[in-house]
C-alpha positions as CSV (number, residue, x, y, z in Angstrom):
1,X,87.1,130.6,79.5
2,X,88.9,132.6,82.2
3,X,85.6,133.8,83.6
4,X,84.3,130.2,83.8
5,X,87.3,129.0,85.7
6,X,87.0,131.9,88.1
7,X,83.4,131.1,88.7
8,X,84.1,127.5,89.5
9,X,87.0,128.4,91.7
10,X,84.6,130.9,93.6
11,X,82.1,128.1,94.0
12,X,84.5,125.4,95.4
13,X,84.7,126.8,98.9
14,X,81.0,127.0,99.2
15,X,80.5,123.5,98.0
16,X,82.9,122.4,100.5
17,X,81.2,124.3,103.4
18,X,78.0,122.6,102.2
19,X,79.7,119.3,102.1
20,X,80.9,119.7,105.8
21,X,77.5,120.8,106.9
22,X,75.7,118.0,105.3
23,X,78.4,115.6,106.7
24,X,77.6,117.0,110.2
25,X,73.8,116.6,109.5
26,X,74.5,112.9,108.6
27,X,76.5,112.3,111.8
28,X,73.7,113.8,114.0
29,X,71.1,111.8,112.0
30,X,73.2,108.6,112.6
31,X,73.6,109.4,116.4
32,X,69.8,110.1,116.7
33,X,68.9,106.7,115.0
34,X,71.5,104.8,117.1
35,X,73.8,103.9,114.4
36,X,77.1,104.8,115.6
37,X,80.6,103.4,114.5
38,X,82.2,100.5,116.7
39,X,85.1,103.1,117.3
40,X,82.6,105.3,119.2
41,X,82.1,104.4,122.8
42,X,78.4,103.4,123.5
43,X,76.4,106.5,124.4
44,X,74.6,106.9,127.8
45,X,71.0,106.3,127.0
46,X,70.0,109.6,128.2
47,X,72.3,111.5,126.0
48,X,71.3,109.3,123.1
49,X,67.5,110.0,123.9
50,X,68.4,113.8,124.1
51,X,70.3,113.7,120.8
52,X,67.2,112.0,119.1
53,X,64.9,114.6,120.6
54,X,66.9,117.6,119.5
55,X,67.3,116.0,116.0
56,X,63.6,114.8,115.5
57,X,61.8,117.7,117.3
58,X,64.1,120.8,116.5
59,X,66.6,120.3,113.9
60,X,64.1,118.6,111.4
61,X,61.3,121.1,112.4
62,X,63.5,124.1,111.5
63,X,64.8,122.5,108.2
64,X,62.8,124.9,106.0
65,X,64.4,127.9,107.6
66,X,67.8,126.3,107.5
67,X,67.5,125.7,103.8
68,X,66.2,129.3,103.3
69,X,69.4,130.4,105.1
70,X,71.6,128.2,102.8
71,X,69.9,129.6,99.6
72,X,70.4,133.1,101.0
73,X,74.2,132.3,101.5
74,X,74.5,130.5,97.9
75,X,72.5,133.2,96.2
76,X,74.6,136.1,97.7
77,X,71.2,137.8,98.8
78,X,71.6,140.7,101.0
79,X,69.3,140.6,103.8
80,X,69.2,140.6,107.6
81,X,67.7,138.4,110.3
82,X,64.7,140.5,110.8
83,X,63.6,140.3,106.9
84,X,63.9,136.5,107.1
85,X,62.0,136.0,110.0
86,X,59.3,138.7,109.7
87,X,56.6,136.3,108.4
88,X,56.4,134.6,112.1
89,X,57.6,131.1,110.9
90,X,59.2,130.5,114.3
91,X,56.0,131.4,116.1
92,X,54.5,128.4,114.2
93,X,57.4,126.3,115.1
94,X,56.9,127.4,118.7
95,X,53.3,126.6,118.9
96,X,53.7,123.1,117.4
97,X,56.7,122.2,119.6
98,X,54.9,123.6,122.8
99,X,51.7,121.5,122.0
100,X,53.6,118.4,121.6
101,X,55.3,118.9,124.7
102,X,52.1,119.6,126.7
103,X,50.9,116.4,125.3
104,X,53.8,114.4,126.5
105,X,53.3,116.0,130.0
106,X,49.5,115.1,130.0
107,X,49.7,111.6,128.8
108,X,52.9,110.3,130.5
109,X,53.6,110.2,134.1
110,X,55.9,113.1,134.9
111,X,58.8,112.4,137.4
112,X,57.9,115.7,139.2
113,X,54.3,116.6,138.9
114,X,54.9,120.2,140.3
115,X,57.8,120.9,137.8
116,X,55.5,119.4,135.0
117,X,52.6,121.8,135.9
118,X,54.9,124.9,135.8
119,X,56.5,123.8,132.6
120,X,52.9,123.1,131.3
121,X,51.7,126.6,132.3
122,X,54.4,128.4,130.7
123,X,54.0,126.3,127.4
124,X,50.4,127.1,127.3
125,X,51.3,130.8,127.8
126,X,53.7,130.4,124.8
127,X,51.0,128.8,122.8
128,X,48.7,131.8,123.3
129,X,51.4,134.4,122.6
130,X,52.9,132.6,119.6
131,X,49.6,131.7,118.1
132,X,48.2,135.5,118.3
133,X,51.5,136.8,117.0
134,X,51.6,134.4,114.0
135,X,47.9,135.3,113.3
136,X,48.8,139.0,113.4
137,X,51.7,138.4,110.9
138,X,49.4,136.4,108.6
139,X,46.7,139.1,108.9
140,X,49.0,141.8,108.1
141,X,50.6,139.9,105.1
142,X,47.0,139.4,103.7
143,X,46.3,143.2,104.3
144,X,49.7,143.7,102.2
145,X,50.9,145.5,105.3
146,X,54.3,145.3,106.9
147,X,55.0,144.2,110.4
148,X,54.9,147.1,112.7
149,X,58.6,146.8,113.7
150,X,60.3,143.9,111.7
151,X,63.3,143.7,114.0
152,X,61.2,143.5,117.4
153,X,58.9,141.1,115.6
154,X,61.7,138.8,114.3
155,X,63.6,138.9,117.9
156,X,60.5,137.9,119.6
157,X,59.9,135.2,117.4
158,X,63.5,133.9,117.9
159,X,63.2,134.2,121.7
160,X,59.9,132.6,121.7
161,X,61.5,129.7,119.8
162,X,64.4,129.4,122.1
163,X,62.2,129.6,125.3
164,X,59.9,127.0,123.7
165,X,62.8,124.5,122.9
166,X,64.3,124.8,126.5
167,X,60.8,124.2,128.1
168,X,60.1,121.6,125.6
169,X,63.3,119.9,126.6
170,X,62.1,120.0,130.4
171,X,58.8,118.6,129.3
172,X,60.8,115.6,127.6
173,X,62.8,115.1,130.6
174,X,59.9,115.1,132.8
175,X,58.0,112.8,130.7
176,X,60.8,110.0,131.1
177,X,62.8,110.8,128.1
178,X,60.4,108.7,125.9
């Protein structure tokens, strides 16, 4: 009985932490869909559009990785970032976000065509790099081989994702924040 009580006591802080994270997630979701409480001042349209973009294009797209991190924490699995990202999931994420952003720039009138062209060029470069590295990761997994250097591979996928999100936000702004 004492062991059960100690187990429950150890789990309570984790449940609280998860509850807080779920609360933050729901608050961000409510802001993204425009449901704010009357006590909150009306948001500037561009800030609300940016929150919607961030939530629906980045947070939801990364939800499988975030859930994986939560399960690793809950399960007390000892691992490192390189092991979690070695399969190239962030390369796949980068490719899809970059492709959608290029579509935004192509089919909406950008506010500054020169900036839109430069951003499109960099996004196309990211698509080629991330697609190639994701294909390499998948090929190596099928051949049951390890990635050459997990740390370099995972770091490059993380940086690729960060650069893609920043450039995609520029594309979103250039496309009129629609």
